[in-house]
C-alpha positions in Angstrom: 57.6 85.0 38.4 58.0 82.0 40.8 60.8 80.6 38.6 62.7 83.9 38.5 62.4 84.3 42.3 63.5 80.7 42.9 66.5 81.1 40.5 67.5 84.3 42.3 67.3 82.6 45.7 69.5 79.6 44.5 72.1 81.9 43.0 72.2 84.0 46.1 72.6 80.9 48.3 75.4 79.6 46.2 77.2 82.9 46.2 76.8 83.2 50.0 78.0 79.6 50.7 81.0 79.8 48.4 82.0 83.4 49.1 81.9 83.3 52.9 84.2 80.4 53.8 85.3 82.2 57.0 88.9 80.9 57.0 92.1 82.0 55.5 93.7 79.7 53.0 97.3 79.2 51.9 98.1 80.3 48.4 97.3 77.5 45.9 100.5 77.0 43.8 99.3 73.8 42.3 96.1 72.1 41.2 95.6 70.7 44.7 92.9 72.1 47.0 93.7 74.8 49.5 94.5 74.0 53.2 92.9 76.3 55.8 95.5 78.4 57.5 95.5 77.7 61.3 97.8 77.6 64.3 99.5 74.2 64.2 101.6 74.7 67.4 101.4 77.3 70.1 102.7 77.8 73.6 102.0 80.7 75.9 103.4 81.1 79.4 102.0 83.8 81.6 103.7 86.0 84.2 103.8 85.3 87.9 105.0 87.5 90.8 108.5 86.0 90.5 110.8 85.3 87.6 108.6 83.1 85.5 109.3 83.3 81.8 106.4 84.9 79.9 105.9 84.7 76.1 103.5 83.8 73.4 104.8 81.6 70.6 102.7 80.4 67.6 103.4 78.6 64.4 101.0 78.4 61.5 100.7 75.2 59.5 102.7 76.8 56.7 105.7 77.3 59.0 105.4 81.0 59.7 106.1 81.6 63.4 105.7 84.6 65.7 107.1 85.2 69.2 105.9 87.8 71.6 108.8 87.9 74.1 108.0 89.1 77.6 109.9 88.9 80.9 112.6 86.3 81.3 112.1 84.7 77.9 115.9 84.4 77.6 115.6 81.6 80.3 113.8 79.5 77.7 115.7 80.5 74.6 119.1 80.3 76.3 120.1 83.6 74.8 119.4 87.3 75.3 116.3 88.7 73.6 114.6 92.0 74.1 110.9 92.2 74.9 108.9 92.5 71.7 107.6 90.8 68.7 109.6 88.5 66.4 109.1 86.4 63.3 110.8 83.3 61.9 110.1 80.2 59.9 109.9 76.7 61.3 110.2 73.6 59.1 107.1 71.6 58.4 108.9 68.5 59.5 109.6 70.0 63.0 105.9 71.1 63.2 104.8 67.6 62.2 107.0 65.9 64.8 105.4 68.0 67.6 101.8 67.6 66.4 102.2 63.9 65.8 103.6 63.4 69.3 100.8 65.4 70.9 98.1 63.7 69.0 99.5 60.2 69.7 99.6 61.0 73.4 96.0 62.0 73.7 96.2 65.8 73.5 93.1 66.1 71.4 91.1 64.3 74.1 92.1 66.7 76.9 89.7 69.1 78.5 90.0 72.8 77.5 90.7 74.1 81.0 92.5 73.0 84.1 92.4 75.7 86.8 91.3 76.7 90.2 90.8 80.5 90.5 91.2 80.3 94.3 94.9 79.4 93.9 97.1 82.5 93.4 100.5 83.2 91.8 100.7 80.2 89.6 101.6 81.0 86.0 99.4 79.5 83.2 100.6 77.4 80.3 98.4 77.6 77.3 99.2 75.2 74.5 97.7 74.8 71.0 98.0 71.8 68.7 96.2 71.9 65.4 93.6 74.4 66.6 92.9 72.6 70.0 93.7 74.8 73.0 94.4 73.6 76.5 94.7 76.1 79.4 96.8 74.4 82.1 97.3 76.2 85.3 96.3 74.0 88.2 95.8 70.2 88.6 96.2 69.7 84.9 97.8 66.9 82.9 101.6 66.4 82.8 102.5 68.0 79.5 106.2 69.0 80.3 107.6 66.7 77.5 105.3 68.4 75.0 106.2 71.8 76.3 109.9 71.0 76.0 109.4 69.9 72.3 107.6 73.2 71.5 110.2 75.2 73.3 112.9 73.5 71.2 111.1 75.0 68.1 111.5 78.4 69.8 115.1 77.8 70.7 116.1 76.8 67.1 114.3 79.7 65.6 116.2 82.4 63.8 114.2 85.2 65.4 114.0 88.6 63.5 112.4 91.6 65.1 109.0 92.3 63.7 108.9 95.7 61.9 106.2 98.1 63.1 103.2 98.3 60.8 102.5 101.6 59.1 99.5 103.5 60.4 97.6 102.7 57.2 97.7 98.9 57.9 96.6 99.0 61.6 
């Protein structure tokens, strides 16, 4: 009876460990191992009381990009765009250029948050590089060059409006 109980426990543990990986993976079109799907590059700018551009831009490590355009997003894009959700694809080479730049300039060593809640009406800039998020609102590091590189990905994107999901998929 002990052997049967131990065998059942081992089988259960193996099934649990292999079946609950917790991350999405990209389709495996070859014999290579799967790469976990994650946000490779992201940039979000929040609103202020004035005319600050607001948007949320994210690119997955497979090149799929989303943009949630808010107020004054056209100031960054250099062209008119309605508020709403958009999709496009960014080349892996462009993504790699941004992530390599960020990593080589110490992005992964930054603190997660730079802020002072007592200071009002300053927009936040939230960046993501290979899963690392930095909230930069007050007294944070100088990341304007990185932000400009990420915004160039946005500018070059061929943005298509995201179609609404049917009720059955929500």
